[in-house]
All heavy atoms as TSV, in Angstrom:
chain	resi	resn	atom	element	x	y	z
A	1	MET	N	N	11.409	29.773	146.052
A	1	MET	CA	C	12.013	28.483	146.283
A	1	MET	C	C	10.970	27.395	146.111
A	1	MET	O	O	9.778	27.650	146.132
A	1	MET	CB	C	12.562	28.491	147.707
A	1	MET	CG	C	13.532	27.371	147.953
A	1	MET	SD	S	15.260	27.838	147.720
A	1	MET	CE	C	15.661	27.307	146.166
A	2	ALA	N	N	11.412	26.180	145.979
A	2	ALA	CA	C	10.504	25.072	145.749
A	2	ALA	C	C	9.645	24.812	146.968
A	2	ALA	O	O	10.073	24.952	148.096
A	2	ALA	CB	C	11.305	23.811	145.432
A	3	SER	N	N	8.428	24.410	146.730
A	3	SER	CA	C	7.563	24.054	147.842
A	3	SER	C	C	7.951	22.684	148.356
A	3	SER	O	O	8.521	21.872	147.648
A	3	SER	CB	C	6.104	24.051	147.390
A	3	SER	OG	O	5.867	22.949	146.542
A	4	SER	N	N	7.595	22.411	149.604
A	4	SER	CA	C	7.943	21.118	150.177
A	4	SER	C	C	7.233	19.985	149.458
A	4	SER	O	O	7.740	18.888	149.390
A	4	SER	CB	C	7.639	21.088	151.674
A	4	SER	OG	O	6.264	21.315	151.880
A	5	SER	N	N	6.064	20.233	148.875
A	5	SER	CA	C	5.359	19.183	148.156
A	5	SER	C	C	6.101	18.777	146.890
A	5	SER	O	O	6.033	17.626	146.475
A	5	SER	CB	C	3.938	19.621	147.809
A	5	SER	OG	O	3.963	20.724	146.943
A	6	MET	N	N	6.816	19.701	146.278
A	6	MET	CA	C	7.579	19.383	145.076
A	6	MET	C	C	8.762	18.487	145.398
A	6	MET	O	O	9.107	17.603	144.633
A	6	MET	CB	C	8.100	20.657	144.412
A	6	MET	CG	C	7.039	21.458	143.703
A	6	MET	SD	S	7.669	23.036	143.116
A	6	MET	CE	C	8.897	22.549	141.936
A	7	THR	N	N	9.395	18.719	146.534
A	7	THR	CA	C	10.624	18.016	146.824
A	7	THR	C	C	10.426	16.803	147.708
A	7	THR	O	O	11.254	15.907	147.697
A	7	THR	CB	C	11.626	18.958	147.501
A	7	THR	OG1	O	11.023	19.479	148.672
A	7	THR	CG2	C	12.049	20.075	146.570
A	8	SER	N	N	9.349	16.723	148.461
A	8	SER	CA	C	9.203	15.643	149.425
A	8	SER	C	C	9.069	14.292	148.755
A	8	SER	O	O	9.432	13.284	149.338
A	8	SER	CB	C	8.026	15.906	150.363
A	8	SER	OG	O	6.829	15.954	149.636
A	9	SER	N	N	8.574	14.241	147.543
A	9	SER	CA	C	8.420	12.961	146.871
A	9	SER	C	C	9.750	12.398	146.389
A	9	SER	O	O	9.867	11.215	146.161
A	9	SER	CB	C	7.450	13.091	145.693
A	9	SER	OG	O	7.999	13.953	144.717
A	10	ARG	N	N	10.764	13.236	146.250
A	10	ARG	CA	C	12.041	12.776	145.719
A	10	ARG	C	C	13.175	12.796	146.726
A	10	ARG	O	O	14.237	12.272	146.464
A	10	ARG	CB	C	12.433	13.645	144.533
A	10	ARG	CG	C	11.512	13.435	143.368
A	10	ARG	CD	C	12.150	13.964	142.102
A	10	ARG	NE	N	11.147	13.990	141.074
A	10	ARG	CZ	C	10.747	15.069	140.450
A	10	ARG	NH1	N	11.276	16.222	140.717
A	10	ARG	NH2	N	9.824	15.005	139.541
A	11	SER	N	N	13.009	13.449	147.840
A	11	SER	CA	C	14.061	13.516	148.841
A	11	SER	C	C	13.420	13.508	150.211
A	11	SER	O	O	12.215	13.588	150.336
A	11	SER	CB	C	14.900	14.783	148.646
A	11	SER	OG	O	14.110	15.916	148.896
A	12	SER	N	N	14.242	13.395	151.240
A	12	SER	CA	C	13.689	13.445	152.583
A	12	SER	C	C	12.958	14.759	152.766
A	12	SER	O	O	13.261	15.754	152.125
A	12	SER	CB	C	14.808	13.290	153.607
A	12	SER	OG	O	15.738	14.338	153.493
A	13	SER	N	N	11.965	14.758	153.626
A	13	SER	CA	C	11.167	15.972	153.795
A	13	SER	C	C	11.979	17.079	154.468
A	13	SER	O	O	12.864	16.822	155.268
A	13	SER	CB	C	9.908	15.669	154.596
A	13	SER	OG	O	10.231	15.196	155.873
A	14	TRP	N	N	11.658	18.283	154.099
A	14	TRP	CA	C	12.309	19.477	154.630
A	14	TRP	C	C	11.239	20.338	155.272
A	14	TRP	O	O	10.166	20.539	154.703
A	14	TRP	CB	C	12.991	20.253	153.502
A	14	TRP	CG	C	14.257	19.642	153.011
A	14	TRP	CD1	C	14.428	18.366	152.541
A	14	TRP	CD2	C	15.534	20.260	152.948
A	14	TRP	NE1	N	15.734	18.180	152.184
A	14	TRP	CE2	C	16.440	19.311	152.422
A	14	TRP	CE3	C	15.992	21.525	153.279
A	14	TRP	CZ2	C	17.779	19.613	152.224
A	14	TRP	CZ3	C	17.332	21.816	153.077
A	14	TRP	CH2	C	18.210	20.860	152.560
A	15	THR	N	N	11.550	20.884	156.418
A	15	THR	CA	C	10.622	21.783	157.097
A	15	THR	C	C	10.735	23.187	156.499
A	15	THR	O	O	11.691	23.495	155.780
A	15	THR	CB	C	10.939	21.870	158.596
A	15	THR	OG1	O	12.230	22.489	158.757
A	15	THR	CG2	C	10.917	20.495	159.251
A	16	ALA	N	N	9.766	24.020	156.837
A	16	ALA	CA	C	9.826	25.420	156.393
A	16	ALA	C	C	11.085	26.089	156.941
A	16	ALA	O	O	11.739	26.869	156.241
A	16	ALA	CB	C	8.571	26.167	156.843
A	17	LYS	N	N	11.438	25.763	158.173
A	17	LYS	CA	C	12.645	26.341	158.784
A	17	LYS	C	C	13.891	25.912	158.014
A	17	LYS	O	O	14.775	26.735	157.740
A	17	LYS	CB	C	12.746	25.905	160.240
A	17	LYS	CG	C	13.956	26.455	160.952
A	17	LYS	CD	C	14.015	25.993	162.404
A	17	LYS	CE	C	15.272	26.508	163.076
A	17	LYS	NZ	N	15.340	26.080	164.482
A	18	GLN	N	N	13.973	24.631	157.651
A	18	GLN	CA	C	15.128	24.151	156.887
A	18	GLN	C	C	15.175	24.796	155.507
A	18	GLN	O	O	16.254	25.125	155.014
A	18	GLN	CB	C	15.096	22.630	156.766
A	18	GLN	CG	C	15.409	21.932	158.069
A	18	GLN	CD	C	15.095	20.452	158.020
A	18	GLN	OE1	O	14.115	20.012	157.409
A	18	GLN	NE2	N	15.948	19.666	158.669
A	19	ASN	N	N	14.024	24.975	154.878
A	19	ASN	CA	C	13.982	25.658	153.579
A	19	ASN	C	C	14.541	27.067	153.709
A	19	ASN	O	O	15.324	27.513	152.874
A	19	ASN	CB	C	12.547	25.727	153.041
A	19	ASN	CG	C	12.120	24.480	152.320
A	19	ASN	OD1	O	12.877	23.909	151.544
A	19	ASN	ND2	N	10.910	24.051	152.578
A	20	LYS	N	N	14.123	27.767	154.757
A	20	LYS	CA	C	14.605	29.138	154.986
A	20	LYS	C	C	16.108	29.139	155.237
A	20	LYS	O	O	16.839	29.974	154.694
A	20	LYS	CB	C	13.850	29.759	156.170
A	20	LYS	CG	C	14.242	31.178	156.456
A	20	LYS	CD	C	13.792	32.092	155.333
A	20	LYS	CE	C	14.078	33.532	155.690
A	20	LYS	NZ	N	13.965	34.409	154.542
A	21	GLN	N	N	16.591	28.199	156.049
A	21	GLN	CA	C	18.027	28.104	156.319
A	21	GLN	C	C	18.796	27.824	155.034
A	21	GLN	O	O	19.874	28.391	154.805
A	21	GLN	CB	C	18.297	26.996	157.347
A	21	GLN	CG	C	17.781	27.324	158.727
A	21	GLN	CD	C	17.822	26.127	159.666
A	21	GLN	OE1	O	17.745	24.971	159.251
A	21	GLN	NE2	N	17.924	26.417	160.959
A	22	PHE	N	N	18.244	26.963	154.189
A	22	PHE	CA	C	18.869	26.664	152.898
A	22	PHE	C	C	18.947	27.927	152.041
A	22	PHE	O	O	20.000	28.236	151.479
A	22	PHE	CB	C	18.061	25.579	152.176
A	22	PHE	CG	C	18.467	25.381	150.747
A	22	PHE	CD1	C	19.622	24.693	150.424
A	22	PHE	CD2	C	17.705	25.906	149.716
A	22	PHE	CE1	C	20.009	24.528	149.100
A	22	PHE	CE2	C	18.078	25.744	148.400
A	22	PHE	CZ	C	19.230	25.052	148.092
A	23	GLU	N	N	17.845	28.645	151.942
A	23	GLU	CA	C	17.809	29.876	151.141
A	23	GLU	C	C	18.836	30.889	151.639
A	23	GLU	O	O	19.518	31.534	150.835
A	23	GLU	CB	C	16.414	30.492	151.179
A	23	GLU	CG	C	15.391	29.679	150.425
A	23	GLU	CD	C	13.968	30.167	150.637
A	23	GLU	OE1	O	13.766	31.165	151.354
A	23	GLU	OE2	O	13.059	29.540	150.083
A	24	GLU	N	N	18.949	31.009	152.951
A	24	GLU	CA	C	19.933	31.933	153.525
A	24	GLU	C	C	21.357	31.494	153.185
A	24	GLU	O	O	22.213	32.321	152.878
A	24	GLU	CB	C	19.736	32.029	155.036
A	24	GLU	CG	C	18.464	32.754	155.413
A	24	GLU	CD	C	18.094	32.633	156.879
A	24	GLU	OE1	O	18.759	31.871	157.630
A	24	GLU	OE2	O	17.128	33.308	157.286
A	25	GLY	N	N	21.602	30.185	153.219
A	25	GLY	CA	C	22.929	29.660	152.873
A	25	GLY	C	C	23.274	29.907	151.413
A	25	GLY	O	O	24.405	30.285	151.087
A	26	VAL	N	N	22.305	29.701	150.536
A	26	VAL	CA	C	22.531	29.938	149.102
A	26	VAL	C	C	22.854	31.406	148.866
A	26	VAL	O	O	23.719	31.742	148.059
A	26	VAL	CB	C	21.317	29.470	148.271
A	26	VAL	CG1	C	21.403	29.958	146.839
A	26	VAL	CG2	C	21.206	27.952	148.306
A	27	ALA	N	N	22.165	32.287	149.587
A	27	ALA	CA	C	22.424	33.720	149.446
A	27	ALA	C	C	23.806	34.089	149.979
A	27	ALA	O	O	24.464	34.993	149.456
A	27	ALA	CB	C	21.349	34.524	150.178
A	28	MET	N	N	24.262	33.372	150.987
A	28	MET	CA	C	25.533	33.691	151.620
A	28	MET	C	C	26.732	33.150	150.831
A	28	MET	O	O	27.766	33.805	150.728
A	28	MET	CB	C	25.568	33.098	153.030
A	28	MET	CG	C	26.781	33.497	153.838
A	28	MET	SD	S	26.750	32.823	155.512
A	28	MET	CE	C	25.256	33.562	156.141
A	29	TYR	N	N	26.584	31.957	150.258
A	29	TYR	CA	C	27.702	31.297	149.566
A	29	TYR	C	C	27.390	31.182	148.083
A	29	TYR	O	O	26.524	30.411	147.683
A	29	TYR	CB	C	27.950	29.907	150.166
A	29	TYR	CG	C	28.259	29.938	151.643
A	29	TYR	CD1	C	27.332	29.483	152.575
A	29	TYR	CD2	C	29.470	30.437	152.100
A	29	TYR	CE1	C	27.610	29.522	153.938
A	29	TYR	CE2	C	29.759	30.482	153.468
A	29	TYR	CZ	C	28.824	30.014	154.368
A	29	TYR	OH	O	29.108	30.057	155.712
A	30	ASP	N	N	28.120	31.924	147.252
A	30	ASP	CA	C	27.859	31.873	145.816
A	30	ASP	C	C	28.483	30.633	145.189
A	30	ASP	O	O	29.158	29.850	145.847
A	30	ASP	CB	C	28.313	33.160	145.122
A	30	ASP	CG	C	29.821	33.343	145.086
A	30	ASP	OD1	O	30.572	32.371	145.275
A	30	ASP	OD2	O	30.253	34.483	144.851
A	31	LYS	N	N	28.247	30.475	143.893
A	31	LYS	CA	C	28.679	29.260	143.191
A	31	LYS	C	C	30.190	29.065	143.166
A	31	LYS	O	O	30.656	27.959	142.942
A	31	LYS	CB	C	28.116	29.232	141.774
A	31	LYS	CG	C	28.663	30.313	140.864
A	31	LYS	CD	C	28.029	30.231	139.495
A	31	LYS	CE	C	28.569	31.282	138.563
A	31	LYS	NZ	N	29.956	31.095	138.196
A	32	ASP	N	N	30.940	30.108	143.401
A	32	ASP	CA	C	32.399	29.997	143.383
A	32	ASP	C	C	33.011	29.712	144.748
A	32	ASP	O	O	34.225	29.589	144.873
A	32	ASP	CB	C	33.007	31.286	142.812
A	32	ASP	CG	C	32.593	31.511	141.365
A	32	ASP	OD1	O	32.511	30.517	140.608
A	32	ASP	OD2	O	32.314	32.667	140.999
A	33	THR	N	N	32.186	29.579	145.768
A	33	THR	CA	C	32.664	29.297	147.119
A	33	THR	C	C	33.144	27.857	147.207
A	33	THR	O	O	32.422	26.938	146.819
A	33	THR	CB	C	31.533	29.527	148.146
A	33	THR	OG1	O	31.081	30.867	148.052
A	33	THR	CG2	C	32.011	29.234	149.557
A	34	SER	N	N	34.360	27.672	147.716
A	34	SER	CA	C	34.850	26.300	147.895
A	34	SER	C	C	34.038	25.627	148.999
A	34	SER	O	O	33.620	26.271	149.960
A	34	SER	CB	C	36.340	26.300	148.238
A	34	SER	OG	O	36.556	26.929	149.474
A	35	ASP	N	N	33.774	24.352	148.827
A	35	ASP	CA	C	32.988	23.564	149.790
A	35	ASP	C	C	31.618	24.197	150.056
A	35	ASP	O	O	31.105	24.175	151.173
A	35	ASP	CB	C	33.751	23.380	151.106
A	35	ASP	CG	C	35.074	22.664	150.914
A	35	ASP	OD1	O	35.128	21.726	150.088
A	35	ASP	OD2	O	36.040	23.034	151.584
A	36	ARG	N	N	31.026	24.729	149.002
A	36	ARG	CA	C	29.758	25.458	149.132
A	36	ARG	C	C	28.676	24.633	149.826
A	36	ARG	O	O	28.030	25.101	150.755
A	36	ARG	CB	C	29.269	25.878	147.746
A	36	ARG	CG	C	27.969	26.636	147.773
A	36	ARG	CD	C	27.492	26.937	146.377
A	36	ARG	NE	N	26.427	27.937	146.397
A	36	ARG	CZ	C	25.605	28.130	145.392
A	36	ARG	NH1	N	25.744	27.455	144.275
A	36	ARG	NH2	N	24.654	29.032	145.492
A	37	TRP	N	N	28.458	23.403	149.383
A	37	TRP	CA	C	27.351	22.605	149.923
A	37	TRP	C	C	27.601	22.223	151.373
A	37	TRP	O	O	26.668	22.188	152.173
A	37	TRP	CB	C	27.083	21.390	149.044
A	37	TRP	CG	C	26.795	21.807	147.634
A	37	TRP	CD1	C	27.469	21.429	146.517
A	37	TRP	CD2	C	25.787	22.721	147.184
A	37	TRP	NE1	N	26.941	22.057	145.402
A	37	TRP	CE2	C	25.905	22.844	145.779
A	37	TRP	CE3	C	24.786	23.449	147.821
A	37	TRP	CZ2	C	25.062	23.656	145.027
A	37	TRP	CZ3	C	23.950	24.263	147.068
A	37	TRP	CH2	C	24.091	24.359	145.691
A	38	GLN	N	N	28.847	21.978	151.730
A	38	GLN	CA	C	29.167	21.679	153.124
A	38	GLN	C	C	28.883	22.898	154.006
A	38	GLN	O	O	28.340	22.770	155.101
A	38	GLN	CB	C	30.632	21.258	153.279
A	38	GLN	CG	C	30.973	19.918	152.682
A	38	GLN	CD	C	31.255	19.977	151.174
A	38	GLN	OE1	O	31.095	20.999	150.519
A	38	GLN	NE2	N	31.663	18.843	150.620
A	39	LYS	N	N	29.250	24.063	153.524
A	39	LYS	CA	C	29.022	25.294	154.286
A	39	LYS	C	C	27.530	25.584	154.423
A	39	LYS	O	O	27.066	25.981	155.492
A	39	LYS	CB	C	29.750	26.467	153.629
A	39	LYS	CG	C	31.258	26.346	153.785
A	39	LYS	CD	C	32.001	27.443	153.053
A	39	LYS	CE	C	33.502	27.237	153.221
A	39	LYS	NZ	N	34.282	28.159	152.415
A	40	ILE	N	N	26.788	25.396	153.352
A	40	ILE	CA	C	25.341	25.601	153.424
A	40	ILE	C	C	24.728	24.588	154.385
A	40	ILE	O	O	23.896	24.944	155.227
A	40	ILE	CB	C	24.704	25.516	152.023
A	40	ILE	CG1	C	25.155	26.702	151.158
A	40	ILE	CG2	C	23.172	25.455	152.126
A	40	ILE	CD1	C	24.751	26.616	149.694
A	41	ALA	N	N	25.144	23.333	154.292
A	41	ALA	CA	C	24.585	22.279	155.151
A	41	ALA	C	C	24.826	22.560	156.632
A	41	ALA	O	O	23.977	22.239	157.468
A	41	ALA	CB	C	25.181	20.920	154.772
A	42	ARG	N	N	25.953	23.173	156.954
A	42	ARG	CA	C	26.216	23.519	158.361
A	42	ARG	C	C	25.155	24.444	158.931
A	42	ARG	O	O	24.912	24.438	160.133
A	42	ARG	CB	C	27.595	24.165	158.506
A	42	ARG	CG	C	28.708	23.168	158.496
A	42	ARG	CD	C	30.048	23.843	158.808
A	42	ARG	NE	N	31.052	23.209	157.976
A	42	ARG	CZ	C	31.884	23.818	157.161
A	42	ARG	NH1	N	31.891	25.129	157.081
A	42	ARG	NH2	N	32.737	23.143	156.440
A	43	GLY	N	N	24.523	25.219	158.078
A	43	GLY	CA	C	23.491	26.145	158.521
A	43	GLY	C	C	22.076	25.602	158.435
A	43	GLY	O	O	21.122	26.282	158.787
A	44	VAL	N	N	21.924	24.359	157.952
A	44	VAL	CA	C	20.605	23.753	157.821
A	44	VAL	C	C	20.472	22.649	158.870
A	44	VAL	O	O	21.182	21.642	158.810
A	44	VAL	CB	C	20.381	23.175	156.401
A	44	VAL	CG1	C	18.999	22.543	156.296
A	44	VAL	CG2	C	20.555	24.250	155.343
A	45	SER	N	N	19.592	22.855	159.810
A	45	SER	CA	C	19.411	21.914	160.922
A	45	SER	C	C	19.142	20.495	160.439
A	45	SER	O	O	18.192	20.258	159.683
A	45	SER	CB	C	18.224	22.350	161.791
A	45	SER	OG	O	18.385	23.655	162.247
A	46	GLY	N	N	19.989	19.567	160.837
A	46	GLY	CA	C	19.750	18.149	160.576
A	46	GLY	C	C	19.993	17.668	159.168
A	46	GLY	O	O	19.602	16.550	158.827
A	47	LYS	N	N	20.637	18.460	158.320
A	47	LYS	CA	C	20.880	18.049	156.936
A	47	LYS	C	C	22.375	17.984	156.654
A	47	LYS	O	O	23.143	18.836	157.081
A	47	LYS	CB	C	20.226	19.020	155.939
A	47	LYS	CG	C	18.715	19.081	156.042
A	47	LYS	CD	C	18.063	17.755	155.718
A	47	LYS	CE	C	16.557	17.846	155.835
A	47	LYS	NZ	N	15.899	16.573	155.552
A	48	SER	N	N	22.763	16.961	155.917
A	48	SER	CA	C	24.154	16.796	155.513
A	48	SER	C	C	24.394	17.497	154.180
A	48	SER	O	O	23.441	17.889	153.490
A	48	SER	CB	C	24.479	15.308	155.349
A	48	SER	OG	O	23.780	14.781	154.229
A	49	ALA	N	N	25.654	17.610	153.806
A	49	ALA	CA	C	25.992	18.195	152.502
A	49	ALA	C	C	25.370	17.373	151.377
A	49	ALA	O	O	24.882	17.924	150.383
A	49	ALA	CB	C	27.503	18.300	152.342
A	50	GLY	N	N	25.358	16.066	151.523
A	50	GLY	CA	C	24.741	15.201	150.511
A	50	GLY	C	C	23.254	15.449	150.376
A	50	GLY	O	O	22.717	15.484	149.262
A	51	GLU	N	N	22.577	15.634	151.499
A	51	GLU	CA	C	21.146	15.922	151.455
A	51	GLU	C	C	20.883	17.280	150.816
A	51	GLU	O	O	19.915	17.429	150.065
A	51	GLU	CB	C	20.556	15.871	152.865
A	51	GLU	CG	C	20.470	14.454	153.412
A	51	GLU	CD	C	20.080	14.423	154.868
A	51	GLU	OE1	O	20.749	15.099	155.687
A	51	GLU	OE2	O	19.099	13.715	155.188
A	52	VAL	N	N	21.734	18.243	151.078
A	52	VAL	CA	C	21.599	19.560	150.460
A	52	VAL	C	C	21.788	19.443	148.949
A	52	VAL	O	O	21.004	19.997	148.175
A	52	VAL	CB	C	22.582	20.576	151.076
A	52	VAL	CG1	C	22.641	21.859	150.267
A	52	VAL	CG2	C	22.202	20.881	152.521
A	53	ARG	N	N	22.807	18.704	148.512
A	53	ARG	CA	C	23.028	18.525	147.064
A	53	ARG	C	C	21.846	17.823	146.406
A	53	ARG	O	O	21.428	18.197	145.303
A	53	ARG	CB	C	24.321	17.758	146.814
A	53	ARG	CG	C	25.570	18.591	146.991
A	53	ARG	CD	C	26.812	17.896	146.481
A	53	ARG	NE	N	27.087	16.647	147.162
A	53	ARG	CZ	C	27.835	16.511	148.258
A	53	ARG	NH1	N	28.407	17.564	148.786
A	53	ARG	NH2	N	28.018	15.335	148.805
A	54	ARG	N	N	21.302	16.798	147.053
A	54	ARG	CA	C	20.139	16.095	146.494
A	54	ARG	C	C	18.919	17.021	146.422
A	54	ARG	O	O	18.153	16.970	145.457
A	54	ARG	CB	C	19.821	14.831	147.297
A	54	ARG	CG	C	20.803	13.699	147.011
A	54	ARG	CD	C	20.382	12.385	147.641
A	54	ARG	NE	N	20.405	12.409	149.103
A	54	ARG	CZ	C	21.490	12.240	149.849
A	54	ARG	NH1	N	22.659	12.009	149.279
A	54	ARG	NH2	N	21.414	12.275	151.164
A	55	PHE	N	N	18.757	17.870	147.427
A	55	PHE	CA	C	17.666	18.847	147.452
A	55	PHE	C	C	17.778	19.782	146.256
A	55	PHE	O	O	16.802	20.038	145.549
A	55	PHE	CB	C	17.724	19.616	148.773
A	55	PHE	CG	C	16.583	20.562	149.017
A	55	PHE	CD1	C	15.297	20.087	149.208
A	55	PHE	CD2	C	16.807	21.919	149.108
A	55	PHE	CE1	C	14.239	20.961	149.475
A	55	PHE	CE2	C	15.768	22.799	149.378
A	55	PHE	CZ	C	14.484	22.317	149.555
A	56	VAL	N	N	18.993	20.271	146.005
A	56	VAL	CA	C	19.233	21.158	144.865
A	56	VAL	C	C	18.931	20.427	143.555
A	56	VAL	O	O	18.305	20.984	142.654
A	56	VAL	CB	C	20.680	21.708	144.880
A	56	VAL	CG1	C	21.007	22.438	143.594
A	56	VAL	CG2	C	20.890	22.595	146.087
A	57	ALA	N	N	19.365	19.166	143.455
A	57	ALA	CA	C	19.116	18.388	142.233
A	57	ALA	C	C	17.611	18.234	142.000
A	57	ALA	O	O	17.142	18.348	140.858
A	57	ALA	CB	C	19.792	17.025	142.328
A	58	CYS	N	N	16.843	18.018	143.067
A	58	CYS	CA	C	15.387	17.896	142.935
A	58	CYS	C	C	14.770	19.214	142.495
A	58	CYS	O	O	13.884	19.231	141.638
A	58	CYS	CB	C	14.774	17.456	144.264
A	58	CYS	SG	S	15.078	15.735	144.664
A	59	ILE	N	N	15.221	20.290	143.088
A	59	ILE	CA	C	14.705	21.608	142.703
A	59	ILE	C	C	15.010	21.868	141.232
A	59	ILE	O	O	14.147	22.306	140.467
A	59	ILE	CB	C	15.307	22.723	143.585
A	59	ILE	CG1	C	14.815	22.583	145.020
A	59	ILE	CG2	C	14.977	24.106	143.024
A	59	ILE	CD1	C	15.559	23.459	146.002
A	60	TRP	N	N	16.243	21.590	140.819
A	60	TRP	CA	C	16.645	21.805	139.425
A	60	TRP	C	C	15.792	20.963	138.485
A	60	TRP	O	O	15.270	21.457	137.484
A	60	TRP	CB	C	18.126	21.489	139.264
A	60	TRP	CG	C	18.620	21.687	137.876
A	60	TRP	CD1	C	18.981	20.720	137.000
A	60	TRP	CD2	C	18.806	22.932	137.184
A	60	TRP	NE1	N	19.368	21.284	135.806
A	60	TRP	CE2	C	19.271	22.628	135.896
A	60	TRP	CE3	C	18.612	24.255	137.538
A	60	TRP	CZ2	C	19.546	23.617	134.963
A	60	TRP	CZ3	C	18.888	25.238	136.605
A	60	TRP	CH2	C	19.356	24.914	135.336
A	61	LYS	N	N	15.600	19.693	138.822
A	61	LYS	CA	C	14.802	18.817	137.972
A	61	LYS	C	C	13.363	19.308	137.903
A	61	LYS	O	O	12.775	19.350	136.822
A	61	LYS	CB	C	14.836	17.378	138.461
A	61	LYS	CG	C	14.038	16.456	137.543
A	61	LYS	CD	C	14.176	15.028	137.864
A	61	LYS	CE	C	13.411	14.116	136.932
A	61	LYS	NZ	N	12.405	14.656	136.074
A	62	ASP	N	N	12.789	19.693	139.046
A	62	ASP	CA	C	11.421	20.211	139.056
A	62	ASP	C	C	11.300	21.458	138.178
A	62	ASP	O	O	10.332	21.605	137.437
A	62	ASP	CB	C	10.960	20.531	140.473
A	62	ASP	CG	C	10.677	19.289	141.305
A	62	ASP	OD1	O	10.495	18.199	140.714
A	62	ASP	OD2	O	10.640	19.407	142.543
A	63	CYS	N	N	12.274	22.330	138.255
A	63	CYS	CA	C	12.256	23.555	137.440
A	63	CYS	C	C	12.348	23.219	135.954
A	63	CYS	O	O	11.619	23.789	135.138
A	63	CYS	CB	C	13.399	24.486	137.832
A	63	CYS	SG	S	13.166	25.272	139.425
A	64	MET	N	N	13.238	22.307	135.609
A	64	MET	CA	C	13.391	21.926	134.202
A	64	MET	C	C	12.133	21.224	133.690
A	64	MET	O	O	11.678	21.493	132.574
A	64	MET	CB	C	14.620	21.026	134.014
A	64	MET	CG	C	15.933	21.733	134.317
A	64	MET	SD	S	16.192	23.247	133.350
A	64	MET	CE	C	16.473	22.562	131.746
A	65	ASP	N	N	11.557	20.340	134.505
A	65	ASP	CA	C	10.319	19.667	134.106
A	65	ASP	C	C	9.216	20.693	133.859
A	65	ASP	O	O	8.479	20.599	132.885
A	65	ASP	CB	C	9.860	18.673	135.181
A	65	ASP	CG	C	10.742	17.440	135.277
A	65	ASP	OD1	O	11.583	17.223	134.373
A	65	ASP	OD2	O	10.595	16.694	136.264
A	66	GLU	N	N	9.122	21.663	134.751
A	66	GLU	CA	C	8.106	22.710	134.618
A	66	GLU	C	C	8.353	23.555	133.365
A	66	GLU	O	O	7.436	23.843	132.598
A	66	GLU	CB	C	8.114	23.597	135.868
A	66	GLU	CG	C	7.021	24.612	135.896
A	66	GLU	CD	C	5.643	24.046	136.178
A	66	GLU	OE1	O	5.535	22.910	136.685
A	66	GLU	OE2	O	4.656	24.727	135.852
A	67	LEU	N	N	9.593	23.923	133.139
A	67	LEU	CA	C	9.940	24.739	131.982
A	67	LEU	C	C	9.589	24.029	130.677
A	67	LEU	O	O	8.976	24.611	129.785
A	67	LEU	CB	C	11.444	25.071	132.008
A	67	LEU	CG	C	11.993	25.842	130.832
A	67	LEU	CD1	C	11.424	27.256	130.818
A	67	LEU	CD2	C	13.507	25.886	130.881
A	68	PHE	N	N	9.939	22.753	130.579
A	68	PHE	CA	C	9.731	22.041	129.322
A	68	PHE	C	C	8.328	21.468	129.181
A	68	PHE	O	O	7.960	20.978	128.129
A	68	PHE	CB	C	10.795	20.961	129.141
A	68	PHE	CG	C	12.141	21.544	128.843
A	68	PHE	CD1	C	13.142	21.547	129.785
A	68	PHE	CD2	C	12.400	22.148	127.614
A	68	PHE	CE1	C	14.392	22.114	129.521
A	68	PHE	CE2	C	13.627	22.722	127.327
A	68	PHE	CZ	C	14.608	22.693	128.284
A	69	SER	N	N	7.519	21.563	130.221
A	69	SER	CA	C	6.141	21.075	130.104
A	69	SER	C	C	5.282	22.025	129.279
A	69	SER	O	O	4.207	21.659	128.834
A	69	SER	CB	C	5.515	20.898	131.497
A	69	SER	OG	O	5.292	22.153	132.106
A	70	PHE	N	N	5.762	23.228	129.041
A	70	PHE	CA	C	5.017	24.215	128.259
A	70	PHE	C	C	5.216	24.045	126.764
A	70	PHE	O	O	4.580	24.727	125.981
A	70	PHE	CB	C	5.396	25.639	128.678
A	70	PHE	CG	C	4.976	25.964	130.067
A	70	PHE	CD1	C	5.904	26.093	131.077
A	70	PHE	CD2	C	3.634	26.111	130.376
A	70	PHE	CE1	C	5.505	26.384	132.363
A	70	PHE	CE2	C	3.224	26.416	131.660
A	70	PHE	CZ	C	4.165	26.547	132.655
A	71	ARG	N	N	6.090	23.195	126.369
A	71	ARG	CA	C	6.351	23.015	124.927
A	71	ARG	C	C	5.290	22.201	124.265
A	71	ARG	O	O	4.614	21.411	124.727
A	71	ARG	CB	C	7.702	22.345	124.731
A	71	ARG	CG	C	8.807	23.296	125.040
A	71	ARG	CD	C	10.112	22.663	124.755
A	71	ARG	NE	N	11.086	23.758	124.766
A	71	ARG	CZ	C	12.263	23.665	124.261
A	71	ARG	NH1	N	12.678	22.562	123.705
A	71	ARG	NH2	N	13.092	24.664	124.293
């Protein structure tokens, strides 16, 4: 999963505990789960569904930036 240093510059900071809770939620709710982000957010202390979606967007962007930086 993304390190907190990668995501803290683009979104509110996440603790190690919140990162772990997020990872557990992603493992529990697959992409076809209705209201996936809301369900994951319920398991992440102090984070809303919107914050979870923004976190995912930052992780995705960081991954894509890293992938295409090798070209």
